Structure formats: C-alpha cells, structure tokens
C-alpha positions in Angstrom: 101.1 15.4 187.0 100.3 14.3 183.1 102.1 11.3 181.9 101.9 13.5 178.3 103.6 17.1 180.1 106.2 15.4 181.3 107.0 13.7 178.0 106.5 17.2 176.5 108.9 18.9 179.2 111.2 15.5 178.4 111.2 16.1 175.0 111.7 20.1 175.0 114.7 20.0 177.3 116.0 16.9 175.3 115.6 19.1 171.8 116.5 22.6 173.4 119.5 20.9 174.3 120.5 19.3 171.1 119.7 22.0 168.8 121.1 25.0 171.3 124.2 23.1 171.2 124.5 22.3 167.6 125.8 25.9 166.5 128.3 25.7 168.6 129.8 22.3 167.5 129.6 22.6 163.6 128.4 25.7 161.5 128.9 24.1 158.8 125.9 21.6 159.6 124.0 24.2 161.5 123.8 26.4 157.8 123.7 24.2 155.5 120.2 23.1 157.2 119.1 26.9 158.3 121.1 29.0 155.9 123.9 31.3 156.3 123.9 33.7 159.4 126.3 36.9 159.4 126.4 37.1 162.9 127.6 34.1 164.5 127.9 35.3 167.8 124.4 36.2 168.2 123.4 32.7 167.0 125.5 31.1 169.1 123.9 33.5 172.1 120.6 32.6 171.2 121.8 28.8 171.4 123.5 28.9 174.4 120.0 30.5 176.2 118.0 27.9 174.1 120.8 25.1 175.7 120.1 26.5 179.3 116.4 26.5 179.1 116.7 22.8 178.1 118.9 22.2 181.2 116.6 23.9 183.5 113.5 22.3 182.1 115.5 18.7 182.8 116.9 19.5 185.8 113.2 19.7 187.7 111.6 17.0 185.3 110.3 14.6 188.4 108.4 17.9 189.9 108.7 20.2 187.7 107.7 23.7 189.8 105.1 26.4 188.0 108.0 28.4 187.3 109.6 25.5 185.1 106.3 25.0 183.0 106.2 28.9 182.2 109.5 28.5 181.2 108.5 26.2 178.8 105.2 27.3 177.7 107.0 30.9 177.2 110.4 29.3 175.4 108.0 27.6 173.5 105.6 30.2 172.5 108.7 33.0 171.7 110.5 30.8 169.5 107.4 29.8 167.4 106.8 33.4 167.4 110.2 34.2 165.9 109.8 31.9 163.6 106.7 32.5 162.1 107.2 36.1 162.2 110.6 36.4 160.1 109.7 33.3 158.2 106.5 35.0 156.7 109.2 38.0 156.3 111.9 36.5 154.1 114.1 37.3 156.7 114.8 33.7 157.8 114.2 30.2 155.9 110.9 28.1 155.5 112.8 25.9 157.6 112.1 27.4 160.6 108.2 27.0 160.7 109.2 23.7 161.2 110.6 24.5 164.5 107.7 26.9 165.3 105.4 23.5 164.5 107.5 21.4 167.2 107.0 24.9 169.5 103.6 25.1 169.6 103.1 21.0 169.6 105.3 21.2 172.9 103.3 24.5 174.2 99.6 21.9 174.2 101.0 19.0 175.4 102.8 21.4 178.3 99.6 24.0 179.1 
C-alpha cells in the first residue's frame, strides 16, 4: 500500500476520532466554533458515528481491506457533500467548508 494512502487513513482515523468525540465532551467549545445547534442529540449521534468510523479505519491501518478503503472514501465524500450543500444554503456555518476541504484532501490521498 502506498505510504500516502496509509498516512491519509491514519490522519482520517485520528481526525474522525477527535472531531467525533469533541461534542461529547464540550458542547460549549463545539458550538463556539460551529455555531448553536438545536438538536443536540443528533450532533452527538453524528459525533459517535464519526468516532466509530475513525476507530474502524484506525484498527486496520496495517493492511486495510477494500471495505475499509471504501468506508474511508464514502465517509469523506458524505461529510464533504453535507458541508458544502448546507453551507451554500446558509443552514450551517461557513466554518464547515474547512471540514469539506479536509475531507476532499483525505479522499484524494486515499483514492
């Protein structure tokens, strides 16, 4: 496996684990950066799913099977798509475009 792919998967695993856990530990700081949220349970659920994906990707860094590579790419594209569509509609903060950029860079190196 190319080193760039492995490095991107490792970065994604850490990125998802940290950003996924963040709203579970500090609503105040999460909302200070991303804006107020009305459905906090949904923020926590998305955080847990991101954390879970990060853990799954991270657990197979030595020799990731094709399913993990697909999980990586589909997760990155899904987060980027939501970030772009809902930022463009004004529904979420433009700070999410930074996440979209990170997601697309991850996808480029994993692909």
